[in-house]
C-alpha positions as CSV (number, residue, x, y, z in Angstrom):
1,M,-8.1,0.6,-10.0
2,I,-11.7,1.1,-11.1
3,T,-13.4,4.1,-9.7
4,A,-17.0,5.0,-10.1
5,T,-19.5,7.6,-8.8
6,T,-22.2,4.9,-8.9
7,E,-22.7,2.2,-6.3
8,N,-22.2,-0.6,-8.8
9,I,-19.8,-1.2,-11.7
10,A,-21.4,-2.4,-14.9
11,G,-20.4,-5.9,-15.7
12,H,-19.1,-6.7,-12.2
13,L,-20.5,-8.0,-9.0
14,I,-19.3,-6.6,-5.7
15,S,-18.3,-9.5,-3.4
16,S,-17.4,-7.5,-0.3
17,H,-17.1,-4.0,1.0
18,L,-13.8,-3.2,2.7
19,G,-14.6,0.2,4.1
20,I,-14.4,3.9,3.4
21,V,-11.3,5.3,1.8
22,C,-10.3,8.9,1.4
23,G,-7.5,11.1,0.2
24,S,-7.0,14.8,0.7
25,T,-4.7,17.7,0.0
26,V,-4.6,21.2,1.4
27,R,-3.5,24.0,-1.0
28,A,-2.7,27.6,-0.3
29,K,-3.4,30.4,-2.8
30,H,-0.5,31.9,-4.7
31,V,0.0,35.7,-4.7
32,G,0.4,35.7,-8.5
33,R,-2.9,33.8,-8.8
34,D,-4.6,36.2,-6.5
35,I,-3.5,39.2,-8.5
36,M,-4.8,37.6,-11.7
37,A,-8.0,36.6,-10.0
38,G,-8.5,40.2,-8.9
39,L,-8.1,41.4,-12.4
40,K,-10.6,38.8,-13.6
41,T,-13.2,40.2,-11.2
42,I,-13.0,43.5,-13.2
43,V,-13.2,42.0,-16.7
44,G,-14.8,38.7,-16.0
45,G,-13.9,35.2,-17.4
46,E,-12.4,32.0,-16.2
47,V,-9.6,32.3,-13.6
48,S,-7.4,29.6,-15.2
49,G,-4.8,29.6,-12.4
50,Y,-7.4,28.5,-9.9
51,T,-9.0,26.1,-12.3
52,E,-5.5,24.4,-12.7
53,M,-5.0,24.4,-8.9
54,L,-8.3,22.7,-8.3
55,Q,-7.7,20.1,-11.0
56,E,-4.3,19.3,-9.5
57,S,-5.9,19.1,-6.0
58,R,-8.6,16.7,-7.3
59,N,-6.0,14.5,-9.0
60,Q,-3.8,14.3,-5.9
61,A,-6.7,13.6,-3.6
62,T,-7.9,10.9,-5.9
63,D,-4.4,9.3,-6.1
64,R,-4.2,9.2,-2.3
65,M,-7.7,7.7,-2.1
66,I,-6.7,5.0,-4.6
67,S,-3.5,4.3,-2.7
68,Q,-5.4,3.7,0.5
69,A,-7.8,1.4,-1.4
70,K,-4.9,-0.6,-2.9
71,A,-3.4,-1.0,0.6
72,M,-6.7,-2.5,1.7
73,G,-6.6,-5.0,-1.2
74,A,-9.5,-3.4,-3.1
75,D,-10.3,-3.9,-6.7
76,A,-12.4,-0.8,-7.0
77,V,-13.8,2.3,-5.3
78,V,-17.5,3.0,-5.7
79,N,-19.6,6.0,-4.7
80,V,-16.7,8.3,-5.2
81,R,-17.4,11.9,-4.1
82,F,-15.4,15.1,-3.8
83,T,-15.8,17.9,-1.3
84,T,-13.8,21.0,-0.5
85,S,-13.6,23.3,2.5
86,Q,-11.6,26.2,3.7
87,V,-9.3,25.2,6.6
88,A,-7.6,28.6,7.1
89,Q,-7.5,32.0,5.5
90,G,-6.3,31.3,1.9
91,M,-6.1,27.5,2.3
92,S,-8.6,24.9,1.1
93,E,-8.8,21.2,1.5
94,M,-9.9,18.9,-1.4
95,L,-11.2,15.6,-0.2
96,A,-12.0,12.5,-2.3
97,Y,-13.8,9.6,-0.7
98,G,-15.6,6.4,-1.5
99,N,-16.2,2.8,-0.6
100,A,-13.4,0.3,-1.3
101,V,-14.8,-3.0,-2.6
102,K,-13.6,-6.4,-3.8
103,L,-15.1,-7.5,-7.1
104,G,-16.5,-11.0,-7.7
105,Q,-17.2,-12.8,-10.9
106,S,-18.4,-10.8,-13.9
107,S,-22.2,-10.3,-13.8
108,A,-22.1,-11.1,-17.6
109,T,-21.5,-14.7,-16.7
110,S,-24.2,-14.8,-14.0
111,P,-27.4,-16.7,-14.9
112,P,-30.3,-14.5,-16.0
113,P,-32.9,-13.6,-13.3
114,I,-35.9,-15.9,-13.1
115,A,-39.1,-14.1,-14.1
């Protein structure tokens, strides 16, 4: 499945838009991560436990978005975006969304524009 943050995919024409697709996951903080994060506020630096958790969340949300697009018969998802929000104390949602599309013939085989 092709995914892109742009509205077009280089070398391809979009033949139809199938609709908005999204995938999300809600994660809770881990006590061990919170302790390490607290220590990092004293000495500074990256909080790798949270960095890993966010990467896992983005991957899972993206996988769920792609699954929804495949179920709709899409060839690609364009205009992919991510957002996050707090849903409860210590819990955050990661949301991936975009537009599911069908691809037509390659734009490389299209005739050049008339000047």
